[in-house]
C-alpha positions as CSV (number, residue, x, y, z in Angstrom):
1,M,-0.1,0.1,0.1
2,E,1.4,3.5,-1.4
3,L,0.3,4.9,2.2
4,S,0.7,2.5,4.7
5,G,1.5,4.3,8.2
6,K,0.6,7.6,6.9
7,R,-2.4,9.6,8.9
8,I,-4.4,11.8,7.3
9,A,-7.0,14.5,8.1
10,I,-9.7,15.2,6.0
11,L,-11.9,18.1,7.0
12,T,-15.5,18.7,6.3
13,E,-18.7,21.0,7.5
14,D,-22.1,21.3,6.2
15,N,-22.1,21.8,2.5
16,Y,-19.4,20.2,1.5
17,D,-18.8,19.3,-2.1
18,E,-19.8,15.6,-2.0
19,Q,-17.0,14.6,-4.8
20,E,-13.8,16.3,-3.5
21,F,-15.0,14.9,0.0
22,I,-15.8,11.3,-1.3
23,Y,-13.0,10.7,-3.6
24,C,-10.4,12.1,-1.4
25,N,-11.5,10.2,1.7
26,L,-11.6,6.7,-0.5
27,R,-8.5,7.5,-2.7
28,M,-6.6,8.3,0.3
29,R,-8.2,4.6,2.4
30,E,-7.4,3.0,-1.3
31,A,-4.1,3.9,-1.2
32,G,-3.6,2.6,2.4
33,A,-3.8,5.9,4.5
34,T,-5.1,6.1,8.1
35,V,-7.9,8.8,7.5
36,T,-9.8,10.7,10.3
37,I,-12.7,13.2,9.5
38,V,-12.3,16.1,11.7
39,A,-15.1,19.3,12.1
40,P,-15.9,21.5,14.5
41,Q,-18.1,18.5,16.4
42,G,-17.0,15.5,16.6
43,D,-19.5,12.4,16.6
44,H,-21.4,14.5,13.6
45,D,-23.2,13.9,10.9
46,Y,-22.6,16.8,8.1
47,R,-24.1,17.4,5.0
48,S,-23.0,17.8,1.6
49,K,-24.1,20.4,-0.7
50,V,-26.5,17.7,-2.1
51,G,-27.9,16.2,1.5
52,L,-25.2,13.4,1.4
53,T,-23.8,12.4,4.9
54,A,-20.4,12.7,6.0
55,H,-19.8,11.6,10.0
56,S,-16.7,13.3,11.8
57,D,-14.7,11.4,13.9
58,V,-13.0,14.3,15.7
59,A,-14.2,17.1,17.0
60,A,-11.0,19.6,15.2
61,S,-10.4,21.0,18.9
62,A,-9.0,18.0,20.1
63,V,-6.4,17.4,17.7
64,R,-2.8,18.6,16.7
65,A,-1.2,19.0,13.6
66,S,1.6,16.9,14.6
67,D,-1.4,14.0,14.8
68,F,-1.2,13.6,11.3
69,D,1.1,13.9,8.1
70,A,-1.7,15.8,5.8
71,V,-5.0,17.7,6.1
72,I,-7.0,17.8,3.0
73,I,-9.6,20.1,2.6
74,P,-12.5,19.4,0.4
75,G,-14.4,22.5,-1.3
76,G,-17.7,23.4,-1.8
77,Y,-19.3,25.8,0.2
78,A,-17.9,23.9,3.9
79,P,-14.9,26.0,3.6
80,D,-16.8,29.3,4.2
81,R,-17.9,28.1,7.3
82,M,-14.7,25.7,8.6
83,R,-12.8,29.2,8.3
84,R,-15.1,30.0,11.0
85,D,-14.0,27.7,13.5
86,P,-11.0,28.9,14.9
87,A,-9.8,24.9,15.9
88,L,-10.0,24.1,12.3
89,V,-8.1,27.5,11.3
90,R,-5.5,26.6,14.2
91,L,-5.6,23.1,12.7
92,V,-4.8,24.1,9.2
93,R,-2.0,27.0,10.1
94,E,-0.8,24.4,12.2
95,A,0.4,22.2,9.6
96,T,1.4,24.1,7.0
97,Q,3.9,25.8,9.6
98,E,5.2,22.5,10.9
99,G,5.7,21.3,7.2
100,Q,2.9,18.7,7.2
101,I,1.3,18.3,3.9
102,V,-1.8,20.8,2.9
103,A,-4.3,19.9,0.4
104,A,-7.0,22.5,-0.4
105,I,-9.1,22.2,-3.8
106,C,-12.0,24.4,-4.9
107,H,-13.1,26.9,-2.8
108,A,-11.0,25.5,0.4
109,G,-8.4,28.3,-0.6
110,W,-10.5,30.2,1.9
111,V,-9.7,27.8,4.8
112,L,-6.2,29.0,3.8
113,V,-6.6,32.7,3.4
114,T,-7.8,32.8,6.7
115,A,-5.0,30.7,8.7
116,G,-2.5,33.5,6.9
117,V,-0.6,30.7,5.0
118,L,-0.2,32.2,1.6
119,M,2.0,35.0,1.8
120,G,5.0,34.3,-0.9
121,R,3.4,30.6,-2.2
122,T,1.9,29.8,-5.5
123,V,-1.4,28.5,-5.5
124,T,-4.6,27.4,-7.9
125,G,-8.0,26.9,-6.5
126,F,-11.5,28.2,-7.9
127,F,-11.2,31.1,-10.0
128,S,-13.5,33.3,-8.1
129,L,-11.2,32.6,-5.2
130,E,-7.8,34.5,-7.5
131,P,-8.8,37.7,-6.2
132,E,-8.9,37.1,-2.3
133,L,-5.4,34.3,-2.7
134,R,-3.5,37.0,-4.2
135,G,-4.8,39.5,-1.9
136,A,-3.4,37.1,1.2
137,G,-0.2,37.7,-0.8
138,A,0.1,34.5,-2.9
139,T,0.5,34.3,-6.4
140,Y,-2.0,32.3,-8.6
141,V,-1.7,30.4,-11.4
142,D,-4.9,28.3,-13.5
143,Q,-3.1,24.9,-13.1
144,A,-5.3,21.8,-12.7
145,V,-2.5,21.3,-9.5
146,V,0.1,23.1,-8.1
147,R,2.1,21.6,-5.2
148,D,4.6,24.7,-3.5
149,G,6.2,22.7,-1.1
150,N,4.3,21.2,1.5
151,L,1.2,23.2,0.2
152,I,-1.1,21.5,-2.7
153,T,-4.2,23.3,-4.2
154,S,-6.2,22.4,-6.9
155,R,-9.0,24.0,-9.0
156,A,-12.3,22.2,-9.0
157,P,-14.0,18.0,-9.2
158,A,-12.5,17.9,-12.3
159,D,-9.2,18.3,-11.4
160,L,-9.1,15.6,-8.5
161,G,-6.9,12.5,-10.4
162,D,-4.3,14.9,-10.7
163,F,-4.8,16.9,-7.0
164,C,-4.8,12.9,-5.1
165,R,-1.7,12.3,-7.2
166,T,0.0,14.7,-6.3
167,I,-0.8,14.3,-2.6
168,I,0.4,10.5,-2.3
169,A,3.5,11.5,-4.1
170,A,4.2,14.2,-1.8
171,L,3.4,11.4,0.9
172,Q,6.0,9.0,-0.4
173,E,8.8,11.5,-0.6
């Protein structure tokens, strides 16, 4: 298994993009990683944009970045809710600063902006986030996936294959 022994947090909140959450969750598990669903509340159901349910394992306030090798932030409208939770923002900030892989797709760039981790970084994301990403000090590029050190970003569900392959490759280094 490619990621045997690796620990990955996948963040969730209401209105998550079901494609981005499910694909990342299943692909990381398929690769052998231990996946923990982290949210504002542990042992709680969160609904996707179309009403699918994701059950959280643990509250962000109960974990530290050092508990994981990577943090994945799916998009949808959930990132707008995630960035309102201080513990989720702290987790993303800590993971970025401590060198863990932090991967954000689509609207998940909102969480990176709030965490204050974009100054001098090169990223991509959903096209409508370009002004916020640039305003946070990032260089925005329109590519399927961008890796800048430990930060991996992608634009949209159509880029999920490239996004997950890049995460897996980064975790194998």
